[in-house]
TIPAVO-138527 format. One record per residue: residue number from 0; residue in three letters; x, y, z of N, C-alpha, C, O in turn. Coordinates in Angstrom, 3 decimals, always signed. Example, Ala and Ser with C-alpha at 12.3 -4.5 7.8 and 13.67 -1.06 7.14 Angstrom:
{0, Ala, {+13.190, -5.690, +7.800}, {+12.300, -4.500, +7.800}, {+13.200, -3.300, +7.800}, {+14.236, -3.319, +8.465}};
{1, Ser, {+12.850, -2.250, +7.080}, {+13.670, -1.060, +7.140}, {+12.900, +0.030, +7.870}, {+13.409, +1.138, +8.039}};
//
This chain:
{0, Met, {+344.152, -7.207, +123.885}, {+345.005, -7.596, +124.977}, {+344.177, -7.682, +126.256}, {+343.081, -7.130, +126.358}};
{1, Asn, {+344.732, -8.381, +127.207}, {+344.041, -8.608, +128.460}, {+344.745, -7.894, +129.599}, {+345.972, -7.802, +129.630}};
{2, Lys, {+343.957, -7.393, +130.528}, {+344.517, -6.782, +131.719}, {+344.572, -7.814, +132.835}, {+343.615, -8.556, +133.055}};
{3, Met, {+345.695, -7.856, +133.533}, {+345.819, -8.716, +134.707}, {+346.063, -7.817, +135.903}, {+346.884, -6.901, +135.850}};
{4, Thr, {+345.358, -8.081, +136.959}, {+345.544, -7.292, +138.176}, {+346.266, -8.074, +139.256}, {+346.664, -7.507, +140.273}};
{5, Phe, {+346.438, -9.369, +139.046}, {+347.102, -10.250, +140.001}, {+346.422, -10.228, +141.365}, {+347.074, -10.312, +142.405}};
{6, Thr, {+345.100, -10.112, +141.333}, {+344.343, -10.138, +142.577}, {+343.532, -11.419, +142.715}, {+343.169, -11.804, +143.826}};
{7, Thr, {+343.250, -12.073, +141.618}, {+342.480, -13.308, +141.700}, {+343.433, -14.497, +141.786}, {+344.581, -14.423, +141.347}};
{8, Ala, {+342.951, -15.566, +142.344}, {+343.772, -16.766, +142.491}, {+344.215, -17.301, +141.137}, {+345.340, -17.782, +141.001}};
{9, Ser, {+343.353, -17.225, +140.141}, {+343.719, -17.750, +138.819}, {+344.814, -16.913, +138.167}, {+345.668, -17.462, +137.470}};
{10, Glu, {+344.811, -15.600, +138.375}, {+345.857, -14.751, +137.818}, {+347.197, -15.001, +138.511}, {+348.241, -15.055, +137.862}};
{11, Ile, {+347.155, -15.150, +139.815}, {+348.380, -15.451, +140.563}, {+348.902, -16.831, +140.168}, {+350.107, -17.025, +140.005}};
{12, His, {+347.999, -17.773, +140.018}, {+348.360, -19.125, +139.599}, {+348.991, -19.088, +138.204}, {+349.995, -19.759, +137.966}};
{13, Met, {+348.421, -18.320, +137.290}, {+348.972, -18.196, +135.942}, {+350.377, -17.618, +135.988}, {+351.261, -18.071, +135.261}};
{14, Trp, {+350.589, -16.617, +136.840}, {+351.915, -16.012, +136.959}, {+352.915, -17.054, +137.467}, {+353.980, -17.238, +136.879}};
{15, Asp, {+352.567, -17.728, +138.554}, {+353.492, -18.672, +139.186}, {+353.811, -19.880, +138.313}, {+354.952, -20.342, +138.295}};
{16, Leu, {+352.842, -20.387, +137.604}, {+353.048, -21.626, +136.859}, {+353.361, -21.440, +135.380}, {+353.983, -22.311, +134.771}};
{17, Asp, {+352.949, -20.340, +134.800}, {+353.133, -20.153, +133.360}, {+354.091, -19.010, +133.025}, {+355.088, -19.206, +132.331}};
{18, Ile, {+353.780, -17.836, +133.520}, {+354.516, -16.650, +133.086}, {+355.922, -16.594, +133.688}, {+356.896, -16.431, +132.954}};
{19, Ala, {+356.039, -16.725, +134.999}, {+357.346, -16.579, +135.644}, {+358.383, -17.578, +135.127}, {+359.497, -17.165, +134.805}};
{20, Pro, {+358.067, -18.876, +135.031}, {+359.079, -19.801, +134.502}, {+359.471, -19.499, +133.055}, {+360.639, -19.622, +132.688}};
{21, Thr, {+358.505, -19.107, +132.244}, {+358.794, -18.768, +130.851}, {+359.659, -17.524, +130.776}, {+360.579, -17.447, +129.963}};
{22, Leu, {+359.362, -16.550, +131.627}, {+360.157, -15.327, +131.677}, {+361.587, -15.629, +132.120}, {+362.534, -15.098, +131.541}};
{23, Arg, {+361.757, -16.470, +133.134}, {+363.106, -16.826, +133.592}, {+363.907, -17.520, +132.487}, {+365.099, -17.260, +132.322}};
{24, Glu, {+363.258, -18.389, +131.744}, {+363.933, -19.062, +130.631}, {+364.346, -18.041, +129.565}, {+365.451, -18.112, +129.027}};
{25, Phe, {+363.457, -17.099, +129.266}, {+363.762, -16.045, +128.297}, {+364.957, -15.221, +128.760}, {+365.850, -14.931, +127.963}};
{26, Met, {+364.988, -14.837, +130.039}, {+366.093, -14.038, +130.551}, {+367.402, -14.816, +130.519}, {+368.454, -14.251, +130.219}};
{27, Cys, {+367.343, -16.099, +130.823}, {+368.539, -16.932, +130.814}, {+369.104, -17.080, +129.405}, {+370.318, -17.025, +129.206}};
{28, Asn, {+368.241, -17.262, +128.456}, {+368.679, -17.485, +127.080}, {+369.115, -16.213, +126.367}, {+369.909, -16.271, +125.428}};
{29, Asn, {+368.605, -15.064, +126.803}, {+368.833, -13.833, +126.049}, {+369.607, -12.755, +126.785}, {+370.089, -11.818, +126.149}};
{30, His, {+369.745, -12.851, +128.096}, {+370.429, -11.811, +128.892}, {+369.982, -10.423, +128.442}, {+370.782, -9.607, +127.985}};
{31, Thr, {+368.712, -10.189, +128.583}, {+368.056, -9.008, +128.038}, {+367.797, -7.956, +129.115}, {+368.118, -8.165, +130.285}};
{32, Asp, {+367.222, -6.839, +128.718}, {+366.901, -5.790, +129.683}, {+365.426, -5.882, +130.092}, {+364.661, -6.679, +129.550}};
{33, Leu, {+365.056, -5.055, +131.052}, {+363.708, -5.084, +131.610}, {+362.643, -4.781, +130.557}, {+361.602, -5.438, +130.532}};
{34, Asn, {+362.882, -3.812, +129.702}, {+361.887, -3.455, +128.677}, {+361.602, -4.626, +127.745}, {+360.451, -4.877, +127.390}};
{35, Asp, {+362.646, -5.337, +127.354}, {+362.447, -6.505, +126.494}, {+361.669, -7.593, +127.218}, {+360.870, -8.303, +126.607}};
{36, Cys, {+361.899, -7.722, +128.507}, {+361.163, -8.721, +129.297}, {+359.683, -8.393, +129.356}, {+358.842, -9.278, +129.197}};
{37, Val, {+359.359, -7.138, +129.582}, {+357.949, -6.721, +129.602}, {+357.316, -6.955, +128.235}, {+356.207, -7.482, +128.144}};
{38, Asp, {+358.011, -6.567, +127.181}, {+357.494, -6.782, +125.825}, {+357.276, -8.263, +125.547}, {+356.269, -8.645, +124.951}};
{39, Phe, {+358.219, -9.097, +125.979}, {+358.121, -10.537, +125.771}, {+356.873, -11.101, +126.444}, {+356.105, -11.834, +125.822}};
{40, Val, {+356.677, -10.760, +127.704}, {+355.518, -11.276, +128.455}, {+354.220, -10.783, +127.823}, {+353.286, -11.562, +127.636}};
{41, Cys, {+354.158, -9.512, +127.499}, {+352.935, -8.958, +126.901}, {+352.619, -9.626, +125.567}, {+351.468, -9.957, +125.283}};
{42, Ser, {+353.637, -9.817, +124.766}, {+353.438, -10.414, +123.455}, {+353.058, -11.887, +123.550}, {+352.094, -12.325, +122.922}};
{43, Leu, {+353.805, -12.643, +124.327}, {+353.581, -14.080, +124.401}, {+352.251, -14.438, +125.060}, {+351.570, -15.365, +124.622}};
{44, Phe, {+351.881, -13.709, +126.109}, {+350.673, -14.031, +126.860}, {+349.504, -13.097, +126.541}, {+348.468, -13.158, +127.202}};
{45, Asp, {+349.663, -12.237, +125.538}, {+348.608, -11.317, +125.100}, {+348.074, -10.484, +126.265}, {+346.875, -10.465, +126.543}};
{46, Leu, {+349.005, -9.794, +126.940}, {+348.651, -8.986, +128.107}, {+348.994, -7.528, +127.868}, {+349.878, -7.202, +127.076}};
{47, Asp, {+348.277, -6.657, +128.566}, {+348.586, -5.233, +128.570}, {+349.726, -4.977, +129.555}, {+349.862, -5.683, +130.554}};
{48, Ala, {+350.528, -3.981, +129.272}, {+351.624, -3.606, +130.168}, {+351.089, -2.694, +131.273}, {+351.364, -1.495, +131.292}};
{49, Thr, {+350.328, -3.277, +132.181}, {+349.793, -2.514, +133.314}, {+350.898, -2.299, +134.339}, {+351.945, -2.945, +134.290}};
{50, Asp, {+350.649, -1.386, +135.263}, {+351.618, -1.144, +136.330}, {+351.894, -2.416, +137.124}, {+353.035, -2.689, +137.497}};
{51, Glu, {+350.841, -3.191, +137.379}, {+350.998, -4.424, +138.147}, {+351.873, -5.432, +137.406}, {+352.720, -6.088, +138.011}};
{52, Leu, {+351.666, -5.551, +136.106}, {+352.465, -6.483, +135.315}, {+353.920, -6.033, +135.264}, {+354.828, -6.846, +135.442}};
{53, Ile, {+354.144, -4.767, +135.027}, {+355.513, -4.246, +134.981}, {+356.206, -4.470, +136.316}, {+357.378, -4.847, +136.346}};
{54, Asp, {+355.503, -4.246, +137.419}, {+356.082, -4.487, +138.744}, {+356.452, -5.957, +138.931}, {+357.522, -6.266, +139.456}};
{55, Arg, {+355.583, -6.851, +138.509}, {+355.855, -8.292, +138.620}, {+357.072, -8.678, +137.789}, {+357.943, -9.411, +138.257}};
{56, Val, {+357.130, -8.185, +136.558}, {+358.262, -8.497, +135.686}, {+359.544, -7.901, +136.262}, {+360.592, -8.546, +136.240}};
{57, Ala, {+359.468, -6.677, +136.776}, {+360.648, -6.041, +137.370}, {+361.140, -6.823, +138.587}, {+362.347, -6.994, +138.759}};
{58, Asp, {+360.234, -7.295, +139.425}, {+360.629, -8.101, +140.580}, {+361.318, -9.386, +140.148}, {+362.332, -9.783, +140.723}};
{59, Glu, {+360.763, -10.027, +139.137}, {+361.360, -11.262, +138.618}, {+362.724, -10.968, +137.993}, {+363.671, -11.733, +138.173}};
{60, Phe, {+362.821, -9.873, +137.267}, {+364.074, -9.459, +136.632}, {+365.153, -9.204, +137.683}, {+366.277, -9.690, +137.560}};
{61, Asp, {+364.802, -8.438, +138.719}, {+365.756, -8.119, +139.786}, {+366.192, -9.380, +140.527}, {+367.369, -9.540, +140.852}};
{62, Ser, {+365.258, -10.254, +140.787}, {+365.573, -11.504, +141.470}, {+366.496, -12.377, +140.615}, {+367.446, -12.971, +141.126}};
{63, Phe, {+366.216, -12.450, +139.339}, {+366.998, -13.301, +138.440}, {+368.429, -12.796, +138.289}, {+369.373, -13.585, +138.338}};
{64, Phe, {+368.596, -11.493, +138.108}, {+369.906, -10.929, +137.876}, {+370.583, -10.430, +139.161}, {+371.661, -9.836, +139.107}};
{65, Gly, {+369.954, -10.671, +140.302}, {+370.563, -10.338, +141.583}, {+370.681, -8.856, +141.867}, {+371.612, -8.421, +142.544}};
{66, Asn, {+369.741, -8.079, +141.354}, {+369.753, -6.638, +141.621}, {+369.043, -6.309, +142.903}, {+368.959, -5.140, +143.280}};
//
């Protein structure tokens, strides 16, 4: 698995263009919880569940579901 720190432009670009839209589609289709969202992103994009990744997924989750 790969670690993402979301500090480089390419990592931020990957989040904005690849991961976030895919995650939003997953949440829309499945109405899932935060843990499933983290698992989905880690599995699909071969990433480690770092604190930074979990925070990003949680922010996207809260924004999507209006929390």
